[in-house]
C-alpha positions in Angstrom: 47.0 -44.1 50.4 49.1 -41.9 47.9 50.0 -44.7 45.9 46.2 -45.6 45.3 45.2 -42.1 44.5 47.8 -42.1 42.2 46.8 -45.5 40.3 43.7 -44.2 40.4 44.4 -41.2 38.8 46.4 -43.0 36.3 43.6 -45.2 35.3 41.3 -42.5 34.9 43.4 -40.7 32.5 42.7 -42.4 29.0 38.7 -42.2 29.7 38.9 -38.2 30.5 41.3 -37.7 27.3 38.6 -39.9 25.7 35.6 -38.1 26.5 37.7 -34.6 25.7 38.1 -36.1 21.7 34.6 -37.2 21.5 33.1 -33.6 22.3 35.0 -32.5 19.4 32.4 -32.1 16.7 32.4 -34.8 13.9 30.6 -36.3 11.3 30.5 -39.2 9.0 28.7 -40.3 5.6 26.9 -43.2 4.9 28.8 -43.2 1.3 32.1 -41.2 -0.1 30.5 -40.8 -3.7 27.2 -40.3 -5.0 25.7 -38.5 -8.0 23.0 -35.5 -9.0 19.6 -36.8 -7.7 21.0 -39.3 -5.1 21.4 -38.8 -1.2 24.0 -39.7 1.5 22.8 -39.5 5.0 24.7 -38.1 7.7 25.3 -38.9 11.2 27.2 -36.4 13.4 28.1 -36.5 17.2 30.3 -34.3 19.3 28.0 -31.1 18.7 26.1 -28.8 20.8 23.1 -29.7 22.5 19.5 -28.5 20.5 22.0 -26.4 17.8 20.8 -26.0 14.5 23.2 -27.0 11.8 23.0 -26.4 8.0 24.4 -28.9 5.9 25.8 -28.1 2.1 27.1 -29.5 -0.5 30.1 -27.1 -1.4 32.5 -27.6 -4.4 37.0 -25.7 -4.3 37.0 -27.0 -0.5 39.1 -29.5 1.2 38.7 -30.6 5.2 42.1 -29.3 5.8 41.7 -25.7 4.1 37.8 -25.5 4.6 35.8 -23.5 1.5 37.8 -21.2 -0.2 35.0 -19.9 -1.7 32.7 -19.4 0.9 29.2 -20.3 0.8 28.9 -19.7 -3.2 30.7 -22.5 -4.3 27.8 -24.6 -2.0 24.4 -25.9 -3.7 22.5 -23.4 -1.2 19.1 -24.4 -2.8 19.8 -28.3 -1.7 21.0 -27.5 1.5 19.1 -29.0 4.7 18.8 -27.9 8.6 18.9 -30.3 11.3 18.8 -29.6 15.3 20.9 -31.7 17.1 19.5 -34.3 20.1 20.2 -33.8 23.9 23.4 -35.3 23.6 24.8 -33.5 20.5 24.2 -35.9 18.0 21.9 -36.2 14.6 20.8 -38.3 11.8 19.5 -36.7 8.0 19.7 -37.5 4.6 21.2 -35.0 2.5 20.3 -34.8 -1.5 23.6 -34.4 -3.7 23.8 -31.7 -6.0 26.6 -30.5 -8.0 27.5 -27.1 -6.2 28.6 -23.8 -8.5 32.3 -24.5 -8.3 34.5 -27.9 -9.4 35.2 -30.0 -6.6 37.0 -31.0 -4.9 33.6 -31.2 -2.8 32.9 -31.9 0.8 29.4 -31.9 2.9 30.1 -29.0 4.9 28.5 -28.7 7.9 28.1 -25.5 10.1 26.5 -24.1 13.3 23.6 -21.2 12.8 23.7 -19.3 16.0 26.4 -19.1 18.9 29.7 -20.1 19.0 30.8 -21.3 15.7 31.6 -25.2 14.5 32.3 -25.9 11.7 33.2 -29.9 10.1 33.9 -30.6 6.5 33.2 -34.3 5.0 35.0 -35.4 1.7 31.9 -36.5 -0.8 32.9 -37.1 -4.6 30.3 -36.3 -6.6 30.1 -38.2 -10.0 29.9 -36.6 -13.1 30.9 -33.1 -11.9 34.3 -31.8 -12.7 37.3 -31.1 -10.4 39.9 -28.0 -10.4 43.2 -28.0 -8.1 42.8 -25.7 -5.7 44.2 -22.1 -6.1 47.7 -21.7 -4.3 47.7 -19.4 -1.2 49.8 -16.8 -1.6 51.5 -16.7 1.7 51.7 -18.1 5.2 50.5 -15.1 7.1 47.9 -16.0 9.2 45.4 -13.5 10.8 43.5 -13.7 13.7 41.1 -11.6 15.8 42.7 -9.6 19.3 39.9 -7.5 20.5 35.9 -7.6 20.7 34.6 -6.5 17.6 32.5 -3.6 17.2 29.4 -1.8 14.9 30.4 2.1 15.3 28.0 4.7 13.6 24.8 7.1 13.6 21.7 5.2 12.3 20.7 8.3 10.8 17.4 9.5 10.1 17.0 8.6 6.6 16.6 4.8 7.9 13.3 5.9 9.6 12.1 6.2 6.4 13.4 2.8 4.7 16.9 3.9 3.6 19.4 0.9 4.0 21.4 1.2 7.8 25.0 1.5 7.8 27.8 0.6 10.1 31.4 0.3 10.5 32.9 -3.1 11.9 35.8 -2.4 13.5 38.2 -5.0 15.1 41.7 -5.5 15.8 44.1 -8.5 14.0 47.7 -9.3 14.3 49.6 -11.3 12.1 50.9 -14.5 14.1 52.2 -16.0 10.8 55.9 -16.0 9.6 55.2 -14.4 6.3 53.3 -10.4 6.3 49.9 -10.0 4.8 49.2 -8.0 2.4 45.9 -6.2 1.3 43.8 -9.0 2.7 40.5 -9.7 1.3 37.5 -10.6 4.3 34.3 -11.5 4.0 31.7 -9.8 5.6 28.8 -11.8 6.0 24.5 -11.0 7.3 22.2 -13.4 8.5 19.0 -12.6 10.0 17.1 -15.3 12.3 18.0 -19.1 11.0 19.3 -17.9 7.5 22.5 -19.1 6.6 24.8 -15.4 5.9 25.0 -13.8 2.6 29.1 -12.8 2.1 30.6 -10.2 1.0 34.3 -9.1 -0.2 35.6 -6.8 1.5 39.3 -6.1 0.9 41.8 -4.0 2.8 44.5 -1.8 2.1 47.8 -2.6 3.8 50.0 -4.6 5.2 50.6 -6.3 8.4 54.1 -7.3 8.7 54.9 -11.2 11.3 53.8 -10.3 14.4 52.4 -6.7 14.0 48.5 -5.8 14.6 46.4 -3.4 12.7 42.7 -1.8 12.8 40.3 -2.8 10.2 37.1 -0.8 9.4 35.0 -2.3 7.5 31.4 -1.1 6.0 28.5 -2.8 6.7 24.9 -2.4 5.1 21.4 -3.9 4.9 18.9 -4.2 2.6 16.2 -1.6 2.4 13.6 -1.8 4.9 15.7 -4.1 7.0 14.7 -4.3 10.5 15.1 -7.2 13.7 17.9 -9.2 15.2 21.0 -9.4 12.7 24.0 -11.0 13.0 27.0 -9.6 11.5 30.3 -12.3 10.9 33.7 -12.2 9.6 35.6 -15.0 7.9 38.9 -14.7 6.8 40.9 -17.9 4.9 37.8 -19.7 4.8 37.6 -19.7 8.8 35.0 -17.4 10.8 36.9 -15.2 12.7 34.0 -13.1 14.9 30.6 -12.5 15.1 28.6 -9.6 16.1 24.9 -8.9 16.7 23.2 -6.0 15.4 19.6 -4.7 16.4 18.2 -2.8 13.9 15.0 -0.6 15.0 11.6 -0.6 12.9 11.6 2.3 10.2 8.3 4.1 12.0 8.9 7.1 9.7 6.8 4.2 6.9 4.2 3.8 8.8 3.8 7.3 9.8 3.8 8.2 6.2 1.4 5.4 5.4 -1.0 6.9 8.0 -0.8 10.0 6.8 -1.4 9.5 3.4 -4.8 7.5 4.4 -5.6 10.7 6.0 -4.2 13.2 3.7 -5.3 11.9 0.2 -8.8 11.2 1.4 -9.7 14.6 3.1 -7.8 16.0 -0.5 -10.0 13.8 -2.9 -13.2 15.3 -0.8 -12.3 19.3 -1.0 -11.7 18.8 -4.9 -15.0 17.2 -4.7 -16.5 19.8 -3.0 -15.0 22.7 -5.4 -16.7 20.7 -8.7 -20.0 20.6 -6.8 -20.0 24.3 -6.2 -18.6 25.2 -9.5 -21.0 23.3 -11.1 -24.5 24.1 -9.2 -26.6 27.3 -10.0 -26.7 30.4 -8.4 -29.4 30.8 -6.2 -29.0 34.6 -6.4 -29.2 34.6 -10.4 -31.6 31.7 -10.6 -34.6 34.5 -8.5 -33.3 37.3 -10.5 -33.8 35.3 -13.9 -37.2 33.9 -12.1 -38.5 38.0 -11.4 -37.5 38.8 -14.9 -39.4 36.0 -16.4 -42.7 36.6 -14.1 -42.7 39.9 -15.5 -42.2 39.0 -19.1 -45.3 36.0 -18.7 -47.4 39.0 -17.3 -46.8 41.4 -19.6 -47.6 38.2 -22.3 -50.5 38.2 -20.7 -51.9 41.3 -20.9 -51.5 41.5 -24.5 -51.7 38.3 -25.7 -56.4 38.6 -25.6 -55.7 42.5 -27.4 -53.7 40.5 -30.0 -56.7 37.6 -30.8 -59.5 40.0 -30.2 -60.8 41.7 -32.8 -60.8 45.3 -33.0 -64.7 45.9 -32.7 -64.3 43.4 -29.4 -61.4 45.8 -28.0 -63.1 48.9 -28.6 -66.2 47.1 -26.6 -63.8 46.0 -23.9 -62.8 49.3 -23.4 -66.2 50.9 -23.2 -67.1 47.7 -20.5 -64.2 49.1 -18.2 -64.8 52.4 -18.1 -68.8 51.9 -17.6 -68.2 49.0 -14.7 -68.6 50.8 -11.5 -71.7 52.7 -13.0 -72.5 49.0 -14.5 -72.5 47.5 -11.1 -74.7 50.1 -9.4 -77.5 49.7 -12.1 -77.8 46.2 -11.5 -77.4 46.1 -8.2 -80.9 48.4 -8.0 -82.5 47.2 -10.8 -82.2 43.5 -9.3 -83.9 44.7 -5.5 -86.5 47.0 -8.0 -87.5 43.3 -9.2 -87.7 41.6 -6.3 -90.3 44.2 -4.8 -92.8 43.4 -7.8 -92.8 39.7 -6.4 -89.4 38.8 -7.4 -88.3 37.0 -11.0 -90.4 33.7 -12.2 -89.3 31.4 -13.7 -90.4 32.4 -17.1 -88.8 35.9 -16.3 -85.4 34.6 -15.5 -84.9 34.4 -19.2 -86.3 37.6 -19.9 -84.5 39.4 -16.7 -82.8 42.0 -19.3 -86.6 43.4 -20.2 -87.9 43.2 -16.9 -84.9 45.2 -15.2 -85.3 48.0 -18.1 -89.2 48.5 -17.3 -88.4 48.6 -13.8 -85.8 50.9 -13.6 -84.5 51.7 -17.0 -82.1 50.4 -19.4 -80.5 47.2 -18.6 -76.7 46.7 -18.6 -74.5 43.7 -18.9 -72.5 42.4 -15.9 -68.7 44.1 -16.2 -67.2 40.7 -16.4 -69.8 39.7 -20.0 -69.3 41.5 -23.2 -72.0 41.3 -25.1 -71.1 38.4 -27.4 -70.1 36.0 -24.4 -73.2 36.8 -21.7 -74.1 33.2 -20.8 -77.7 34.3 -21.4 -77.4 35.9 -24.5 -78.3 33.7 -27.5 -75.8 31.4 -29.6 -74.9 32.1 -32.8 -71.8 35.0 -32.7 -69.0 34.4 -30.3 -67.7 37.6 -31.0 -68.8 41.0 -31.1 -69.2 42.9 -34.7 -66.5 44.5 -36.6 -66.0 47.6 -37.7 -65.0 46.1 -40.6 -67.7 43.9 -41.1 -69.4 43.0 -44.3 -72.7 42.6 -42.7 -73.0 45.9 -40.7 -75.9 47.5 -42.1 -77.8 44.3 -43.1 -79.4 42.8 -40.6 
């Protein structure tokens, strides 16, 4: 029985090793050489199911050494994204473009989110310059020994759109045989499905073989950034660690715009009301001016007839004004006498003055008429004779 189990295990061991080998991500290109403007078909197997991948044509890179200059050496504008199927395989056409760095060139495929998986496939870009890779300074190798962390406060200014800042802290150890002096790390930040934007950060110091060091590197996002970000750490072309970073929304900017929409219209309204109050006339001043104008007009109305009438007419007006009460009484008495005698007739209407004179004395004109303006007076003279008239004493 034990012998049968041993034989069965021996037979299944190669298949297990083959399955483990198949779990490693791999890619294959439809052509090993292509020119600018062409395309190659990239086939991949062994990747995580439903994983989002990014494919780029990069220069200054080799499969064993990775992309020396990072994604800055890649044709990022011509990159393509692809998602693996349930079995971890994919198939996608990639346009061939000349990278900013010289060849040797590769097709770089890497995961965008989750655990890092990347593979490089050699591609020769026809007509693109070729330059040897730079020599490595030593054989020291760094490895992250502890989890990374983002330390530091956000600050009040980030509420108003200031760039969020943190410090990336981690511990690395030198697992090589040579010391590493002043290592240059690459810190990248990415948002959503976009590729990281790398920035070089140099740490001053030397890490001897078998030693470790605590390293702190500054990380800064753009102004007004908010949402879920991913901070990546790369050294020697390999990603060493990733750290998620959740950035809050700058609510101070929203509050500022709300206050601006409320305060500015209110200020404009107040200024407009002040201008209107300044320009409209004063009611008290207008009332006083109206009273003064009314008094002046009344005085002018009193003086105007005296200015236009001759001297004789003004004297007659004064006599009529003094005799007005007596004249009115006599006029009313004469009328009564006439009525007792039988009343005026149609023929005596014109001579009412004569009949009144015979009955009760001399007839006087009504107080509101002068002799010249009496409606019953004969026409021909429109004003009283003046003392200076040339016809005085001749009629």
